[in-house]
C-alpha positions in Angstrom: 85.2 84.0 113.4 85.9 84.3 109.9 82.4 83.9 108.3 81.5 83.9 104.6 77.6 83.6 102.6 77.5 83.7 99.2 74.5 84.1 97.5 72.9 84.6 93.9 73.2 81.8 92.4 70.7 79.9 89.8 69.6 78.0 86.8 69.7 80.8 83.9 70.2 79.3 79.9 73.3 79.9 77.8 74.0 83.7 77.1 72.5 84.9 80.3 73.7 86.3 84.0 74.0 86.2 87.4 75.2 88.3 90.4 76.9 86.8 93.3 77.2 88.0 96.4 79.6 87.8 99.1 79.2 89.0 103.4 82.1 88.7 105.3 82.6 88.9 108.9 85.0 88.1 111.0 87.7 90.1 109.0 88.9 93.4 108.6 87.1 93.6 104.9 88.1 97.0 103.5 92.3 95.6 104.2 91.5 92.6 102.5 92.0 91.3 98.9 89.0 89.4 98.3 88.4 86.8 95.6 85.7 84.5 93.7 86.2 80.4 93.1 84.6 77.6 91.7 84.2 73.5 92.1 83.2 72.3 89.3 82.2 68.3 89.8 84.9 66.3 89.7 87.3 68.9 89.4 89.4 71.0 92.0 88.6 74.7 93.6 89.9 77.4 91.3 90.4 81.1 91.4 87.9 82.8 89.1 88.4 86.5 90.2 89.8 88.7 92.5 90.3 92.1 93.8 92.9 94.2 95.9 91.7 96.2 98.8 92.9 98.8 96.5 90.3 97.9 93.9 93.1 96.1 91.5 90.9 93.3 90.0 92.2 90.1 88.2 90.9 87.3 85.9 91.2 84.2 84.9 91.6 84.3 81.6 88.5 81.6 80.9 86.2 84.7 82.2 87.7 87.8 81.5 85.5 89.7 79.0 82.1 88.4 81.0 82.7 88.3 84.3 83.7 91.7 86.8 84.4 91.6 90.2 83.9 94.3 92.4 83.5 95.2 96.4 81.6 97.4 99.0 83.2 97.7 101.6 81.0 99.6 104.2 78.6 96.5 103.3 81.6 94.1 103.7 80.4 92.6 100.4 81.7 91.4 97.3 80.7 90.3 94.0 81.0 88.8 91.1 78.9 90.3 87.4 78.5 87.5 85.2 77.4 88.0 81.9 77.3 85.8 78.8 77.2 82.8 80.6 78.3 79.3 79.0 77.5 75.5 80.1 81.1 75.2 81.6 80.4 77.7 84.0 78.5 75.6 86.1 79.3 75.0 89.1 79.5 76.2 93.1 80.7 79.4 93.8 82.9 79.9 96.6 84.6 84.0 97.9 87.4 83.9 100.3 89.7 86.3 101.7 93.0 86.5 99.6 96.8 87.2 100.9 98.0 90.5 98.8 99.3 88.6 95.9 96.0 87.4 94.8 97.1 83.7 94.0 95.8 82.1 97.0 92.7 82.2 99.7 93.3 83.3 103.3 91.0 81.2 105.4 90.8 77.4 105.3 87.4 77.5 106.2 84.8 78.1 103.3 80.9 79.2 102.8 78.4 77.1 102.1 78.5 78.2 98.3 75.8 79.3 95.8 75.4 76.9 93.1 75.4 78.2 89.1 73.6 76.5 86.6 73.8 77.4 82.9 71.9 75.7 80.5 73.0 74.5 77.1 
């Protein structure tokens, strides 16, 4: 059974930084691409950043140059370093394994997410 546990969110002022973590279990972590998604109130969930099993990364245009995704296979953890945060980054952030195309989440079940709130 896949389990994804996100943490690290919080309230931060614009321009600040946060580091999110997601611990995965029930999957062969090192063999899977991983991604971070976010969902703001009244909006659809969107892909923010992804990292292939080999380390290739991809980012949404809205976060390029500000966010960095990384992974530690030994800890079965994927991270999202978020810098220069903006109020429009406010959302609940989720992680999921991804298909190798890095375009879609692999599992239909999601963790509880972690709330990020950026004040202006």
